[in-house]
C-alpha positions as CSV (number, residue, x, y, z in Angstrom):
1,M,-9.3,2.6,-5.0
2,T,-6.7,5.5,-5.5
3,K,-7.7,9.2,-4.1
4,A,-8.0,10.1,-8.2
5,D,-10.0,7.4,-8.3
6,L,-12.3,8.1,-5.5
7,V,-12.5,11.6,-6.7
8,K,-13.8,10.5,-10.1
9,V,-16.5,8.3,-8.8
10,V,-17.9,11.2,-6.6
11,S,-17.9,13.3,-9.6
12,E,-19.5,11.4,-11.7
13,D,-22.6,10.3,-9.0
14,T,-23.0,14.0,-7.9
15,G,-22.2,15.9,-11.1
16,I,-19.8,18.5,-9.3
17,I,-16.9,18.8,-11.1
18,R,-13.7,17.1,-10.6
19,K,-11.7,20.0,-9.3
20,D,-14.2,20.5,-6.7
21,V,-14.3,16.9,-5.7
22,A,-10.8,17.3,-5.3
23,L,-11.0,19.9,-3.1
24,A,-13.4,18.7,-0.9
25,V,-11.9,15.3,-0.6
26,D,-7.9,17.5,0.2
27,S,-10.0,19.4,2.9
28,F,-11.5,16.5,4.6
29,L,-7.9,14.6,4.6
30,E,-6.3,17.8,5.9
31,A,-9.3,18.1,8.2
32,V,-8.9,14.3,9.9
33,K,-5.3,14.9,10.2
34,D,-4.9,18.5,11.8
35,A,-7.6,17.1,14.6
36,M,-5.0,13.9,14.7
37,K,-2.5,16.6,15.3
38,D,-4.5,18.4,17.9
39,G,-5.1,14.7,19.6
40,K,-9.0,14.6,18.9
41,H,-10.2,11.6,17.6
42,I,-12.9,11.9,14.4
43,E,-16.2,9.4,14.4
44,I,-18.2,8.8,11.3
45,R,-21.6,7.3,12.1
46,G,-21.8,4.1,10.0
47,Y,-18.3,4.6,8.7
48,G,-15.9,4.2,11.8
49,T,-13.8,6.2,14.6
50,F,-10.3,7.8,14.1
51,K,-7.9,7.6,17.2
52,L,-5.0,7.7,18.6
53,K,-3.3,5.1,20.4
54,K,-0.2,5.1,23.0
55,R,2.1,2.2,22.3
56,K,4.2,0.8,25.1
57,K,7.8,0.6,25.6
58,R,9.0,-2.6,24.4
59,I,11.9,-4.5,23.3
60,G,12.2,-5.6,19.4
61,R,14.9,-7.2,17.2
62,N,16.7,-6.0,14.3
63,P,15.7,-8.7,11.9
64,K,19.1,-8.5,9.8
65,T,21.0,-8.9,13.0
66,E,19.0,-10.3,15.5
67,E,20.5,-7.5,18.0
68,K,17.4,-6.5,19.9
69,V,16.5,-2.6,20.4
70,I,14.7,-1.2,22.4
71,V,11.4,0.5,20.2
72,P,10.2,3.6,22.4
73,E,6.7,4.6,23.5
74,R,4.9,6.2,21.0
75,I,1.7,7.4,20.1
76,V,0.0,5.9,16.6
77,P,-3.1,6.8,14.7
78,T,-5.4,3.9,14.4
79,F,-9.1,3.7,12.6
80,K,-11.8,1.2,13.6
81,F,-14.6,0.6,11.4
82,S,-17.8,0.5,12.9
83,R,-20.0,-2.7,13.3
84,G,-22.4,-1.7,10.4
85,F,-20.0,-1.3,7.9
86,K,-18.2,-4.5,9.1
87,E,-21.4,-6.1,8.3
88,N,-22.3,-4.8,5.3
89,V,-18.9,-5.4,3.8
90,N,-19.0,-8.8,5.3
91,E,-22.9,-9.4,3.6
92,S,-21.7,-8.0,0.3
93,N,-18.2,-10.2,0.1
94,Q,-19.9,-13.4,1.5
95,D,-19.1,-15.3,-2.3
96,M,-15.1,-14.5,-1.9
97,L,-15.0,-17.0,1.3
98,K,-16.2,-19.9,-0.9
C-alpha cells in the first residue's frame, strides 16, 4: 500500500476529501520525522513505537572486493510493533501458513 492508497482509503472511510486527508497524513509523517530528529521516541498505543537505537562500530566487508571496512558508530531509527498489533495481524493471516 502506498501513501496515495492510504489517503484514498481514509478518505473513503471518513468522507473527508482526499486533499485534506493527504495534508493530515503528510503532517503526521513530518511530525514523526521531526520528533525523531530531536531524539524523541513516539509511542502510538495499540500500534507501536518509533525509537532511535545506537549501532556500535563494527568491521564490515565490501561484497565486491571482499575488503574489510570499518562501519562507524551511528544512530538508526527503528519501529517496534505492539504485541496486540502483531497478534491481530497473525490471527488475520493464519491461512498464509497453510
